[in-house]
N, CA and C atoms of all chains as a GROMACS GRO file, in nm:
protein
  651
    1UNK      N    1   8.479   8.822   2.450
    1UNK     CA    2   8.375   8.831   2.552
    1UNK      C    3   8.314   8.692   2.573
    2UNK      N    4   8.313   8.649   2.698
    2UNK     CA    5   8.260   8.518   2.730
    2UNK      C    6   8.114   8.528   2.772
    3UNK      N    7   8.030   8.449   2.709
    3UNK     CA    8   7.888   8.442   2.744
    3UNK      C    9   7.864   8.314   2.823
    4UNK      N   10   7.773   8.324   2.920
    4UNK     CA   11   7.738   8.208   3.001
    4UNK      C   12   7.591   8.174   2.977
    5UNK      N   13   7.564   8.054   2.929
    5UNK     CA   14   7.428   8.011   2.899
    5UNK      C   15   7.386   7.906   3.001
    6UNK      N   16   7.283   7.939   3.077
    6UNK     CA   17   7.238   7.853   3.186
    6UNK      C   18   7.101   7.797   3.151
    7UNK      N   19   7.081   7.667   3.183
    7UNK     CA   20   6.951   7.607   3.157
    7UNK      C   21   6.919   7.498   3.260
    8UNK      N   22   6.788   7.477   3.287
    8UNK     CA   23   6.676   7.554   3.235
    8UNK      C   24   6.665   7.689   3.307
    9UNK      N   25   6.575   7.774   3.262
    9UNK     CA   26   6.553   7.901   3.330
    9UNK      C   27   6.468   7.883   3.455
   10UNK      N   28   6.390   7.776   3.456
   10UNK     CA   29   6.313   7.742   3.575
   10UNK      C   30   6.283   7.593   3.575
   11UNK      N   31   6.258   7.540   3.692
   11UNK     CA   32   6.221   7.400   3.702
   11UNK      C   33   6.136   7.379   3.827
   12UNK      N   34   6.054   7.276   3.821
   12UNK     CA   35   5.970   7.238   3.933
   12UNK      C   36   5.995   7.091   3.963
   13UNK      N   37   6.026   7.060   4.086
   13UNK     CA   38   6.058   6.922   4.123
   13UNK      C   39   6.000   6.890   4.260
   14UNK      N   40   5.992   6.763   4.289
   14UNK     CA   41   5.937   6.720   4.417
   14UNK      C   42   6.047   6.711   4.522
   15UNK      N   43   6.008   6.722   4.647
   15UNK     CA   44   6.103   6.703   4.757
   15UNK      C   45   6.166   6.564   4.743
   16UNK      N   46   6.297   6.560   4.752
   16UNK     CA   47   6.370   6.436   4.739
   16UNK      C   48   6.423   6.409   4.599
   17UNK      N   49   6.376   6.485   4.502
   17UNK     CA   50   6.422   6.466   4.364
   17UNK      C   51   6.567   6.513   4.348
   18UNK      N   52   6.630   6.456   4.249
   18UNK     CA   53   6.762   6.501   4.208
   18UNK      C   54   6.743   6.609   4.102
   19UNK      N   55   6.809   6.721   4.120
   19UNK     CA   56   6.792   6.836   4.032
   19UNK      C   57   6.927   6.872   3.971
   20UNK      N   58   6.927   6.893   3.839
   20UNK     CA   59   7.052   6.929   3.771
   20UNK      C   60   7.032   7.054   3.687
   21UNK      N   61   7.128   7.144   3.697
   21UNK     CA   62   7.131   7.268   3.620
   21UNK      C   63   7.260   7.269   3.540
   22UNK      N   64   7.252   7.315   3.417
   22UNK     CA   65   7.372   7.321   3.334
   22UNK      C   66   7.410   7.464   3.302
   23UNK      N   67   7.536   7.483   3.279
   23UNK     CA   68   7.591   7.614   3.244
   23UNK      C   69   7.698   7.592   3.137
   24UNK      N   70   7.684   7.664   3.028
   24UNK     CA   71   7.780   7.650   2.919
   24UNK      C   72   7.848   7.783   2.891
   25UNK      N   73   7.980   7.780   2.884
   25UNK     CA   74   8.058   7.900   2.853
   25UNK      C   75   8.085   7.905   2.703
   26UNK      N   76   8.090   8.025   2.649
   26UNK     CA   77   8.113   8.040   2.505
   26UNK      C   78   8.259   8.013   2.468
   27UNK      N   79   8.348   8.021   2.566
   27UNK     CA   80   8.488   7.989   2.547
   27UNK      C   81   8.538   7.910   2.667
   28UNK      N   82   8.650   7.847   2.650
   28UNK     CA   83   8.711   7.767   2.757
   28UNK      C   84   8.742   7.856   2.878
   29UNK      N   85   8.684   7.821   2.992
   29UNK     CA   86   8.712   7.896   3.115
   29UNK      C   87   8.781   7.808   3.218
   30UNK      N   88   8.837   7.696   3.172
   30UNK     CA   89   8.907   7.604   3.262
   30UNK      C   90   8.811   7.561   3.374
   31UNK      N   91   8.853   7.578   3.497
   31UNK     CA   92   8.770   7.538   3.611
   31UNK      C   93   8.702   7.656   3.680
   32UNK      N   94   8.717   7.774   3.623
   32UNK     CA   95   8.679   7.896   3.694
   32UNK      C   96   8.530   7.926   3.682
   33UNK      N   97   8.453   7.850   3.757
   33UNK     CA   98   8.308   7.859   3.752
   33UNK      C   99   8.253   7.850   3.894
   34UNK      N  100   8.173   7.950   3.930
   34UNK     CA  101   8.109   7.952   4.062
   34UNK      C  102   7.960   7.926   4.048
   35UNK      N  103   7.901   7.875   4.155
   35UNK     CA  104   7.756   7.858   4.163
   35UNK      C  105   7.705   7.930   4.288
   36UNK      N  106   7.601   8.012   4.268
   36UNK     CA  107   7.540   8.088   4.376
   36UNK      C  108   7.395   8.047   4.395
   37UNK      N  109   7.349   8.065   4.517
   37UNK     CA  110   7.208   8.050   4.552
   37UNK      C  111   7.157   8.185   4.599
   38UNK      N  112   7.043   8.228   4.546
   38UNK     CA  113   6.984   8.352   4.593
   38UNK      C  114   6.838   8.330   4.630
   39UNK      N  115   6.807   8.358   4.754
   39UNK     CA  116   6.668   8.352   4.800
   39UNK      C  117   6.607   8.491   4.793
   40UNK      N  118   6.476   8.501   4.780
   40UNK     CA  119   6.411   8.632   4.761
   40UNK      C  120   6.450   8.732   4.869
   41UNK      N  121   6.492   8.849   4.825
   41UNK     CA  122   6.527   8.957   4.916
   41UNK      C  123   6.661   8.943   4.984
   42UNK      N  124   6.736   8.840   4.945
   42UNK     CA  125   6.865   8.814   5.009
   42UNK      C  126   6.982   8.833   4.912
   43UNK      N  127   7.099   8.855   4.971
   43UNK     CA  128   7.222   8.862   4.893
   43UNK      C  129   7.258   8.721   4.846
   44UNK      N  130   7.309   8.707   4.724
   44UNK     CA  131   7.349   8.573   4.678
   44UNK      C  132   7.453   8.510   4.769
   45UNK      N  133   7.445   8.379   4.779
   45UNK     CA  134   7.536   8.301   4.862
   45UNK      C  135   7.617   8.207   4.775
   46UNK      N  136   7.749   8.212   4.790
   46UNK     CA  137   7.835   8.123   4.712
   46UNK      C  138   7.825   7.982   4.767
   47UNK      N  139   7.795   7.888   4.677
   47UNK     CA  140   7.786   7.747   4.717
   47UNK      C  141   7.909   7.668   4.671
   48UNK      N  142   7.949   7.690   4.548
   48UNK     CA  143   8.057   7.613   4.488
   48UNK      C  144   8.149   7.707   4.411
   49UNK      N  145   8.278   7.687   4.427
   49UNK     CA  146   8.376   7.765   4.353
   49UNK      C  147   8.470   7.670   4.278
   50UNK      N  148   8.534   7.723   4.175
   50UNK     CA  149   8.624   7.642   4.091
   50UNK      C  150   8.556   7.512   4.047
   51UNK      N  151   8.433   7.527   4.005
   51UNK     CA  152   8.352   7.421   3.942
   51UNK      C  153   8.302   7.313   4.036
   52UNK      N  154   8.386   7.271   4.131
   52UNK     CA  155   8.347   7.153   4.208
   52UNK      C  156   8.378   7.162   4.358
   53UNK      N  157   8.432   7.274   4.402
   53UNK     CA  158   8.469   7.287   4.543
   53UNK      C  159   8.356   7.346   4.624
   54UNK      N  160   8.313   7.272   4.725
   54UNK     CA  161   8.204   7.315   4.810
   54UNK      C  162   8.254   7.420   4.909
   55UNK      N  163   8.185   7.531   4.915
   55UNK     CA  164   8.219   7.635   5.010
   55UNK      C  165   8.199   7.578   5.152
   56UNK      N  166   8.288   7.611   5.246
   56UNK     CA  167   8.274   7.560   5.383
   56UNK      C  168   8.137   7.589   5.442
   57UNK      N  169   8.078   7.488   5.505
   57UNK     CA  170   7.949   7.507   5.569
   57UNK      C  171   7.829   7.482   5.479
   58UNK      N  172   7.855   7.462   5.352
   58UNK     CA  173   7.745   7.438   5.257
   58UNK      C  174   7.710   7.289   5.256
   59UNK      N  175   7.582   7.261   5.248
   59UNK     CA  176   7.535   7.122   5.252
   59UNK      C  177   7.596   7.039   5.140
   60UNK      N  178   7.628   6.916   5.174
   60UNK     CA  179   7.684   6.823   5.074
   60UNK      C  180   7.579   6.775   4.974
   61UNK      N  181   7.453   6.820   4.990
   61UNK     CA  182   7.350   6.793   4.887
   61UNK      C  183   7.387   6.861   4.756
   62UNK      N  184   7.465   6.968   4.769
   62UNK     CA  185   7.502   7.046   4.651
   62UNK      C  186   7.637   6.997   4.597
   63UNK      N  187   7.644   6.986   4.466
   63UNK     CA  188   7.771   6.949   4.404
   63UNK      C  189   7.782   7.010   4.266
   64UNK      N  190   7.903   7.020   4.219
   64UNK     CA  191   7.927   7.074   4.086
   64UNK      C  192   8.038   6.998   4.018
   65UNK      N  193   8.033   6.999   3.885
   65UNK     CA  194   8.138   6.935   3.809
   65UNK      C  195   8.149   7.002   3.674
   66UNK      N  196   8.258   6.972   3.607
   66UNK     CA  197   8.280   7.023   3.473
   66UNK      C  198   8.411   7.098   3.462
   67UNK      N  199   8.447   7.128   3.339
   67UNK     CA  200   8.565   7.209   3.309
   67UNK      C  201   8.558   7.249   3.163
   68UNK      N  202   8.633   7.352   3.130
   68UNK     CA  203   8.633   7.397   2.991
   68UNK      C  204   8.511   7.482   2.961
   69UNK      N  205   8.414   7.425   2.894
   69UNK     CA  206   8.294   7.501   2.858
   69UNK      C  207   8.164   7.445   2.916
   70UNK      N  208   8.167   7.326   2.968
   70UNK     CA  209   8.042   7.262   3.013
   70UNK      C  210   8.046   7.226   3.160
   71UNK      N  211   7.945   7.274   3.231
   71UNK     CA  212   7.942   7.258   3.375
   71UNK      C  213   7.801   7.217   3.420
   72UNK      N  214   7.796   7.142   3.530
   72UNK     CA  215   7.667   7.104   3.587
   72UNK      C  216   7.668   7.130   3.738
   73UNK      N  217   7.550   7.160   3.788
   73UNK     CA  218   7.525   7.181   3.931
   73UNK      C  219   7.412   7.087   3.969
   74UNK      N  220   7.430   7.014   4.077
   74UNK     CA  221   7.332   6.915   4.116
   74UNK      C  222   7.291   6.932   4.262
   75UNK      N  223   7.162   6.919   4.285
   75UNK     CA  224   7.109   6.905   4.421
   75UNK      C  225   7.066   6.759   4.429
   76UNK      N  226   7.130   6.684   4.516
   76UNK     CA  227   7.108   6.538   4.515
   76UNK      C  228   6.969   6.498   4.564
   77UNK      N  229   6.916   6.574   4.658
   77UNK     CA  230   6.784   6.544   4.713
   77UNK      C  231   6.719   6.676   4.752
   78UNK      N  232   6.634   6.727   4.666
   78UNK     CA  233   6.576   6.860   4.684
   78UNK      C  234   6.500   6.871   4.815
   79UNK      N  235   6.528   6.978   4.888
   79UNK     CA  236   6.461   7.006   5.015
   79UNK      C  237   6.385   7.138   5.004
   80UNK      N  238   6.284   7.157   5.086
   80UNK     CA  239   6.205   7.282   5.078
   80UNK      C  240   6.291   7.408   5.094
   81UNK      N  241   6.397   7.400   5.174
   81UNK     CA  242   6.481   7.518   5.194
   81UNK      C  243   6.572   7.549   5.075
   82UNK      N  244   6.570   7.461   4.974
   82UNK     CA  245   6.651   7.484   4.855
   82UNK      C  246   6.578   7.570   4.752
   83UNK      N  247   6.456   7.607   4.780
   83UNK     CA  248   6.381   7.692   4.688
   83UNK      C  249   6.450   7.826   4.678
   84UNK      N  250   6.493   7.857   4.556
   84UNK     CA  251   6.578   7.975   4.533
   84UNK      C  252   6.605   7.986   4.384
   85UNK      N  253   6.677   8.090   4.349
   85UNK     CA  254   6.730   8.102   4.214
   85UNK      C  255   6.881   8.076   4.220
   86UNK      N  256   6.928   7.996   4.127
   86UNK     CA  257   7.069   7.957   4.123
   86UNK      C  258   7.135   8.018   4.000
   87UNK      N  259   7.256   8.068   4.021
   87UNK     CA  260   7.331   8.133   3.913
   87UNK      C  261   7.469   8.070   3.900
   88UNK      N  262   7.513   8.053   3.776
   88UNK     CA  263   7.654   8.024   3.754
   88UNK      C  264   7.725   8.156   3.723
   89UNK      N  265   7.856   8.157   3.746
   89UNK     CA  266   7.936   8.278   3.722
   89UNK      C  267   8.074   8.236   3.675
   90UNK      N  268   8.118   8.297   3.567
   90UNK     CA  269   8.253   8.272   3.516
   90UNK      C  270   8.354   8.348   3.601
   91UNK      N  271   8.439   8.277   3.672
   91UNK     CA  272   8.536   8.344   3.759
   91UNK      C  273   8.462   8.437   3.853
   92UNK      N  274   8.503   8.562   3.857
   92UNK     CA  275   8.430   8.662   3.935
   92UNK      C  276   8.364   8.760   3.840
   93UNK      N  277   8.328   8.714   3.721
   93UNK     CA  278   8.279   8.802   3.615
   93UNK      C  279   8.136   8.765   3.574
   94UNK      N  280   8.116   8.731   3.452
   94UNK     CA  281   7.983   8.717   3.391
   94UNK      C  282   7.900   8.607   3.455
   95UNK      N  283   7.770   8.638   3.472
   95UNK     CA  284   7.674   8.543   3.527
   95UNK      C  285   7.592   8.477   3.416
   96UNK      N  286   7.544   8.358   3.448
   96UNK     CA  287   7.440   8.297   3.366
   96UNK      C  288   7.307   8.364   3.399
   97UNK      N  289   7.203   8.326   3.325
   97UNK     CA  290   7.074   8.392   3.339
   97UNK      C  291   6.993   8.350   3.460
   98UNK      N  292   7.038   8.248   3.530
   98UNK     CA  293   6.969   8.203   3.651
   98UNK      C  294   6.871   8.091   3.624
   99UNK      N  295   6.850   8.008   3.727
   99UNK     CA  296   6.752   7.901   3.724
   99UNK      C  297   6.667   7.910   3.851
  100UNK      N  298   6.539   7.931   3.833
  100UNK     CA  299   6.449   7.938   3.947
  100UNK      C  300   6.400   7.797   3.979
  101UNK      N  301   6.426   7.754   4.101
  101UNK     CA  302   6.389   7.618   4.144
  101UNK      C  303   6.268   7.626   4.236
  102UNK      N  304   6.165   7.552   4.200
  102UNK     CA  305   6.041   7.551   4.279
  102UNK      C  306   6.006   7.407   4.316
  103UNK      N  307   5.920   7.397   4.417
  103UNK     CA  308   5.872   7.265   4.461
  103UNK      C  309   5.741   7.234   4.389
  104UNK      N  310   5.734   7.112   4.336
  104UNK     CA  311   5.614   7.070   4.267
  104UNK      C  312   5.504   7.037   4.368
  105UNK      N  313   8.742   9.037   5.999
  105UNK     CA  314   8.610   9.028   5.938
  105UNK      C  315   8.604   9.119   5.816
  106UNK      N  316   8.559   9.064   5.706
  106UNK     CA  317   8.549   9.141   5.581
  106UNK      C  318   8.410   9.201   5.568
  107UNK      N  319   8.408   9.331   5.544
  107UNK     CA  320   8.280   9.399   5.520
  107UNK      C  321   8.294   9.492   5.401
  108UNK      N  322   8.183   9.511   5.332
  108UNK     CA  323   8.174   9.605   5.220
  108UNK      C  324   8.041   9.678   5.234
  109UNK      N  325   8.044   9.807   5.203
  109UNK     CA  326   7.921   9.885   5.212
  109UNK      C  327   7.914   9.983   5.096
  110UNK      N  328   7.801   9.982   5.030
  110UNK     CA  329   7.778  10.071   4.917
  110UNK      C  330   7.713  10.200   4.964
  111UNK      N  331   7.750  10.309   4.899
  111UNK     CA  332   7.687  10.437   4.929
  111UNK      C  333   7.682  10.520   4.802
  112UNK      N  334   7.592  10.617   4.802
  112UNK     CA  335   7.579  10.705   4.686
  112UNK      C  336   7.434  10.745   4.665
  113UNK      N  337   7.411  10.820   4.560
  113UNK     CA  338   7.275  10.866   4.532
  113UNK      C  339   7.185  10.747   4.499
  114UNK      N  340   7.068  10.746   4.558
  114UNK     CA  341   6.976  10.636   4.535
  114UNK      C  342   6.866  10.672   4.435
  115UNK      N  343   6.854  10.800   4.403
  115UNK     CA  344   6.756  10.845   4.304
  115UNK      C  345   6.826  10.936   4.206
  116UNK      N  346   6.828  10.895   4.082
  116UNK     CA  347   6.890  10.976   3.977
  116UNK      C  348   6.792  10.995   3.864
  117UNK      N  349   6.810  11.104   3.791
  117UNK     CA  350   6.724  11.134   3.677
  117UNK      C  351   6.784  11.075   3.550
  118UNK      N  352   6.698  11.044   3.455
  118UNK     CA  353   6.749  10.997   3.325
  118UNK      C  354   6.852  11.095   3.269
  119UNK      N  355   6.953  11.041   3.207
  119UNK     CA  356   7.068  11.109   3.146
  119UNK      C  357   7.174  11.150   3.249
  120UNK      N  358   7.141  11.147   3.377
  120UNK     CA  359   7.241  11.184   3.477
  120UNK      C  360   7.346  11.074   3.493
  121UNK      N  361   7.453  11.109   3.565
  121UNK     CA  362   7.559  11.014   3.596
  121UNK      C  363   7.544  10.963   3.739
  122UNK      N  364   7.552  10.831   3.753
  122UNK     CA  365   7.547  10.768   3.884
  122UNK      C  366   7.688  10.750   3.937
  123UNK      N  367   7.706  10.784   4.064
  123UNK     CA  368   7.834  10.759   4.130
  123UNK      C  369   7.809  10.680   4.257
  124UNK      N  370   7.869  10.563   4.266
  124UNK     CA  371   7.856  10.477   4.383
  124UNK      C  372   7.994  10.451   4.442
  125UNK      N  373   7.998  10.451   4.574
  125UNK     CA  374   8.122  10.425   4.646
  125UNK      C  375   8.108  10.299   4.728
  126UNK      N  376   8.209  10.214   4.720
  126UNK     CA  377   8.217  10.095   4.804
  126UNK      C  378   8.328  10.118   4.905
  127UNK      N  379   8.293  10.114   5.032
  127UNK     CA  380   8.390  10.127   5.139
  127UNK      C  381   8.403   9.992   5.206
  128UNK      N  382   8.527   9.943   5.211
  128UNK     CA  383   8.546   9.807   5.260
  128UNK      C  384   8.648   9.802   5.373
  129UNK      N  385   8.646   9.689   5.443
  129UNK     CA  386   8.743   9.667   5.551
  129UNK      C  387   8.769   9.517   5.561
  130UNK      N  388   8.880   9.483   5.622
  130UNK     CA  389   8.915   9.343   5.643
  130UNK      C  390   9.006   9.285   5.538
  131UNK      N  391   9.039   9.362   5.435
  131UNK     CA  392   9.135   9.322   5.333
  131UNK      C  393   9.191   9.448   5.270
  132UNK      N  394   9.295   9.429   5.188
  132UNK     CA  395   9.359   9.544   5.126
  132UNK      C  396   9.363   9.530   4.975
  133UNK      N  397   9.332   9.638   4.908
  133UNK     CA  398   9.340   9.640   4.762
  133UNK      C  399   9.481   9.666   4.714
  134UNK      N  400   9.578   9.657   4.802
  134UNK     CA  401   9.718   9.663   4.762
  134UNK      C  402   9.779   9.524   4.763
  135UNK      N  403   9.703   9.426   4.807
  135UNK     CA  404   9.751   9.288   4.812
  135UNK      C  405   9.741   9.222   4.675
  136UNK      N  406   9.847   9.157   4.633
  136UNK     CA  407   9.849   9.092   4.502
  136UNK      C  408   9.733   8.995   4.485
  137UNK      N  409   9.664   9.007   4.373
  137UNK     CA  410   9.554   8.917   4.341
  137UNK      C  411   9.417   8.966   4.382
  138UNK      N  412   9.411   9.068   4.463
  138UNK     CA  413   9.282   9.116   4.514
  138UNK      C  414   9.210   9.200   4.409
  139UNK      N  415   9.080   9.177   4.398
  139UNK     CA  416   8.997   9.257   4.310
  139UNK      C  417   8.863   9.286   4.374
  140UNK      N  418   8.807   9.401   4.345
  140UNK     CA  419   8.675   9.439   4.395
  140UNK      C  420   8.587   9.474   4.276
  141UNK      N  421   8.466   9.423   4.279
  141UNK     CA  422   8.378   9.441   4.165
  141UNK      C  423   8.242   9.496   4.200
  142UNK      N  424   8.165   9.526   4.096
  142UNK     CA  425   8.028   9.573   4.110
  142UNK      C  426   7.935   9.482   4.029
  143UNK      N  427   7.823   9.451   4.090
  143UNK     CA  428   7.720   9.366   4.029
  143UNK      C  429   7.586   9.435   4.053
  144UNK      N  430   7.494   9.426   3.960
  144UNK     CA  431   7.363   9.484   3.983
  144UNK      C  432   7.253   9.382   3.954
  145UNK      N  433   7.134   9.415   4.002
  145UNK     CA  434   7.020   9.327   3.982
  145UNK      C  435   6.894   9.412   3.971
  146UNK      N  436   6.838   9.422   3.852
  146UNK     CA  437   6.708   9.490   3.838
  146UNK      C  438   6.602   9.413   3.916
  147UNK      N  439   6.497   9.481   3.959
  147UNK     CA  440   6.392   9.414   4.037
  147UNK      C  441   6.337   9.292   3.964
  148UNK      N  442   6.341   9.177   4.029
  148UNK     CA  443   6.286   9.055   3.972
  148UNK      C  444   6.366   8.994   3.859
  149UNK      N  445   6.486   9.046   3.836
  149UNK     CA  446   6.564   8.997   3.722
  149UNK      C  447   6.698   8.938   3.768
  150UNK      N  448   6.778   8.898   3.670
  150UNK     CA  449   6.901   8.825   3.701
  150UNK      C  450   7.014   8.917   3.746
  151UNK      N  451   7.114   8.857   3.806
  151UNK     CA  452   7.235   8.928   3.841
  151UNK      C  453   7.311   8.966   3.714
  152UNK      N  454   7.373   9.083   3.718
  152UNK     CA  455   7.452   9.130   3.604
  152UNK      C  456   7.584   9.185   3.655
  153UNK      N  457   7.695   9.125   3.611
  153UNK     CA  458   7.827   9.176   3.648
  153UNK      C  459   7.856   9.304   3.570
  154UNK      N  460   7.912   9.404   3.638
  154UNK     CA  461   7.938   9.533   3.576
  154UNK      C  462   8.087   9.561   3.554
  155UNK      N  463   8.165   9.554   3.660
  155UNK     CA  464   8.304   9.596   3.650
  155UNK      C  465   8.384   9.536   3.765
  156UNK      N  466   8.518   9.532   3.743
  156UNK     CA  467   8.609   9.477   3.844
  156UNK      C  468   8.740   9.552   3.835
  157UNK      N  469   8.797   9.588   3.949
  157UNK     CA  470   8.928   9.652   3.952
  157UNK      C  471   9.020   9.570   4.041
  158UNK      N  472   9.143   9.549   3.993
  158UNK     CA  473   9.240   9.468   4.064
  158UNK      C  474   9.340   9.555   4.140
  159UNK      N  475   9.416   9.488   4.225
  159UNK     CA  476   9.516   9.554   4.308
  159UNK      C  477   9.617   9.633   4.225
  160UNK      N  478   9.644   9.586   4.102
  160UNK     CA  479   9.744   9.651   4.017
  160UNK      C  480   9.682   9.754   3.923
  161UNK      N  481   9.555   9.788   3.949
  161UNK     CA  482   9.480   9.887   3.872
  161UNK      C  483   9.432   9.833   3.737
  162UNK      N  484   9.448   9.705   3.713
  162UNK     CA  485   9.386   9.643   3.596
  162UNK      C  486   9.234   9.651   3.613
  163UNK      N  487   9.164   9.683   3.505
  163UNK     CA  488   9.019   9.702   3.512
  163UNK      C  489   8.950   9.618   3.407
  164UNK      N  490   8.837   9.562   3.444
  164UNK     CA  491   8.755   9.485   3.351
  164UNK      C  492   8.614   9.541   3.354
  165UNK      N  493   8.551   9.546   3.237
  165UNK     CA  494   8.416   9.600   3.226
  165UNK      C  495   8.326   9.504   3.150
  166UNK      N  496   8.198   9.505   3.185
  166UNK     CA  497   8.099   9.434   3.105
  166UNK      C  498   8.101   9.490   2.964
  167UNK      N  499   8.117   9.405   2.864
  167UNK     CA  500   8.125   9.456   2.725
  167UNK      C  501   8.003   9.541   2.686
  168UNK      N  502   7.886   9.503   2.735
  168UNK     CA  503   7.764   9.574   2.693
  168UNK      C  504   7.751   9.711   2.757
  169UNK      N  505   7.826   9.736   2.865
  169UNK     CA  506   7.814   9.863   2.937
  169UNK      C  507   7.946   9.939   2.942
  170UNK      N  508   8.046   9.886   2.878
  170UNK     CA  509   8.181   9.942   2.890
  170UNK      C  510   8.188  10.091   2.861
  171UNK      N  511   8.114  10.136   2.763
  171UNK     CA  512   8.122  10.276   2.723
  171UNK      C  513   8.067  10.370   2.830
  172UNK      N  514   7.991  10.317   2.924
  172UNK     CA  515   7.924  10.401   3.024
  172UNK      C  516   7.987  10.389   3.163
  173UNK      N  517   8.078  10.296   3.180
  173UNK     CA  518   8.129  10.266   3.314
  173UNK      C  519   8.273  10.311   3.334
  174UNK      N  520   8.301  10.355   3.457
  174UNK     CA  521   8.438  10.380   3.500
  174UNK      C  522   8.450  10.330   3.643
  175UNK      N  523   8.554  10.252   3.668
  175UNK     CA  524   8.580  10.203   3.803
  175UNK      C  525   8.718  10.252   3.846
  176UNK      N  526   8.726  10.303   3.967
  176UNK     CA  527   8.852  10.352   4.021
  176UNK      C  528   8.866  10.307   4.166
  177UNK      N  529   8.987  10.320   4.219
  177UNK     CA  530   9.010  10.284   4.358
  177UNK      C  531   9.088  10.391   4.430
  178UNK      N  532   9.067  10.398   4.560
  178UNK     CA  533   9.145  10.485   4.647
  178UNK      C  534   9.191  10.396   4.762
  179UNK      N  535   9.312  10.347   4.751
  179UNK     CA  536   9.359  10.249   4.850
  179UNK      C  537   9.380  10.313   4.987
  180UNK      N  538   9.405  10.442   4.990
  180UNK     CA  539   9.426  10.509   5.120
  180UNK      C  540   9.295  10.515   5.199
  181UNK      N  541   9.184  10.514   5.128
  181UNK     CA  542   9.054  10.521   5.194
  181UNK      C  543   8.983  10.386   5.195
  182UNK      N  544   9.043  10.284   5.137
  182UNK     CA  545   8.977  10.153   5.120
  182UNK      C  546   8.842  10.169   5.049
  183UNK      N  547   8.847  10.236   4.936
  183UNK     CA  548   8.725  10.260   4.861
  183UNK      C  549   8.742  10.227   4.713
  184UNK      N  550   8.632  10.184   4.654
  184UNK     CA  551   8.622  10.166   4.510
  184UNK      C  552   8.500  10.244   4.462
  185UNK      N  553   8.518  10.319   4.356
  185UNK     CA  554   8.411  10.404   4.305
  185UNK      C  555   8.371  10.359   4.165
  186UNK      N  556   8.241  10.349   4.144
  186UNK     CA  557   8.186  10.316   4.013
  186UNK      C  558   8.105  10.434   3.963
  187UNK      N  559   8.132  10.477   3.842
  187UNK     CA  560   8.047  10.577   3.779
  187UNK      C  561   7.982  10.516   3.654
  188UNK      N  562   7.857  10.550   3.635
  188UNK     CA  563   7.781  10.504   3.519
  188UNK      C  564   7.711  10.626   3.460
  189UNK      N  565   7.742  10.654   3.335
  189UNK     CA  566   7.688  10.773   3.270
  189UNK      C  567   7.555  10.744   3.202
  190UNK      N  568   7.486  10.852   3.166
  190UNK     CA  569   7.364  10.844   3.085
  190UNK      C  570   7.264  10.742   3.140
  191UNK      N  571   7.229  10.759   3.265
  191UNK     CA  572   7.138  10.665   3.331
  191UNK      C  573   7.000  10.666   3.267
  192UNK      N  574   6.938  10.548   3.268
  192UNK     CA  575   6.806  10.526   3.208
  192UNK      C  576   6.721  10.448   3.308
  193UNK      N  577   6.589  10.457   3.299
  193UNK     CA  578   6.506  10.379   3.392
  193UNK      C  579   6.538  10.230   3.394
  194UNK      N  580   6.586  10.174   3.284
  194UNK     CA  581   6.619  10.031   3.283
  194UNK      C  582   6.740  10.000   3.371
  195UNK      N  583   6.811  10.103   3.413
  195UNK     CA  584   6.926  10.085   3.504
  195UNK      C  585   6.883  10.079   3.650
  196UNK      N  586   6.756  10.092   3.675
  196UNK     CA  587   6.704  10.078   3.812
  196UNK      C  588   6.732   9.939   3.864
  197UNK      N  589   6.780   9.933   3.988
  197UNK     CA  590   6.807   9.803   4.048
  197UNK      C  591   6.892   9.816   4.172
  198UNK      N  592   6.926   9.702   4.230
  198UNK     CA  593   7.015   9.698   4.344
  198UNK      C  594   7.157   9.678   4.295
  199UNK      N  595   7.245   9.764   4.342
  199UNK     CA  596   7.385   9.761   4.303
  199UNK      C  597   7.468   9.709   4.421
  200UNK      N  598   7.547   9.605   4.394
  200UNK     CA  599   7.627   9.541   4.498
  200UNK      C  600   7.776   9.561   4.472
  201UNK      N  601   7.848   9.578   4.581
  201UNK     CA  602   7.994   9.576   4.578
  201UNK      C  603   8.037   9.438   4.627
  202UNK      N  604   8.136   9.379   4.559
  202UNK     CA  605   8.171   9.240   4.589
  202UNK      C  606   8.322   9.219   4.592
  203UNK      N  607   8.368   9.145   4.689
  203UNK     CA  608   8.506   9.098   4.694
  203UNK      C  609   8.500   8.947   4.709
  204UNK      N  610   8.536   8.877   4.605
  204UNK     CA  611   8.530   8.730   4.601
  204UNK      C  612   8.390   8.686   4.644
  205UNK      N  613   8.376   8.615   4.753
  205UNK     CA  614   8.243   8.570   4.793
  205UNK      C  615   8.182   8.658   4.902
  206UNK      N  616   8.238   8.778   4.919
  206UNK     CA  617   8.185   8.872   5.018
  206UNK      C  618   8.110   8.982   4.946
  207UNK      N  619   7.986   9.000   4.984
  207UNK     CA  620   7.899   9.098   4.919
  207UNK      C  621   7.858   9.206   5.019
  208UNK      N  622   7.845   9.329   4.966
  208UNK     CA  623   7.781   9.432   5.045
  208UNK      C  624   7.632   9.406   5.054
  209UNK      N  625   7.564   9.486   5.131
  209UNK     CA  626   7.419   9.468   5.146
  209UNK      C  627   7.343   9.513   5.023
  210UNK      N  628   7.407   9.591   4.939
  210UNK     CA  629   7.344   9.642   4.818
  210UNK      C  630   7.276   9.775   4.843
  211UNK      N  631   7.267   9.855   4.738
  211UNK     CA  632   7.196   9.982   4.746
  211UNK      C  633   7.101   9.991   4.627
  212UNK      N  634   6.977  10.025   4.655
  212UNK     CA  635   6.876  10.034   4.549
  212UNK      C  636   6.887  10.169   4.480
  213UNK      N  637   6.911  10.164   4.352
  213UNK     CA  638   6.919  10.285   4.271
  213UNK      C  639   6.794  10.292   4.183
  214UNK      N  640   6.727  10.405   4.191
  214UNK     CA  641   6.607  10.426   4.110
  214UNK      C  642   6.633  10.538   4.011
  215UNK      N  643   6.603  10.511   3.885
  215UNK     CA  644   6.620  10.612   3.781
  215UNK      C  645   6.481  10.657   3.738
  216UNK      N  646   6.451  10.782   3.768
  216UNK     CA  647   6.318  10.833   3.739
  216UNK      C  648   6.323  10.985   3.733
  217UNK      N  649   6.242  11.041   3.647
  217UNK     CA  650   6.234  11.186   3.638
  217UNK      C  651   6.137  11.242   3.741
   0.00000   0.00000   0.00000
């Protein structure tokens, strides 16, 4: 059973800041890591698949990297519309606990 | 266009069995590599993956809920059915049907006597 550990659970940053979220898998998952954005009351939206591939139409402010067990998700310049909870997901299976991103 | 829609009882009593149906269109569960899954989200809490069924009838379950879950498919009807036994109030939440990055709108299930 693969566990996904995501950190931090929440963060507060200023507009324009660089924001990084990490996700660690308990076992090697190769590149099979997705990142989702969920805004309140909305269905989650896939931003990045296979660790580093940007979903079509998604802002290039978002990026991901990593392989094996350690992965990172970055917002290069935080914007007000990025306020949301972000989740990592192993393949199409287990999710991390989520990171709530707020504006300072 | 790919669509998925969840249906089923939205209010269940503790100890009862929940049955949810996902009806989809725009793809086929007979196509190699295709899988349809269920994810839930308690109010104000994180997403939780529940189960996944593949085109070849291979099934995967959340280890923590495996004993309570059954996922099946009916390819003639383009449907996937999830059953969860022994429901408890902590199982209250929105249940989503998912195919890759396509999500249904979700259905709110409330467990209460």
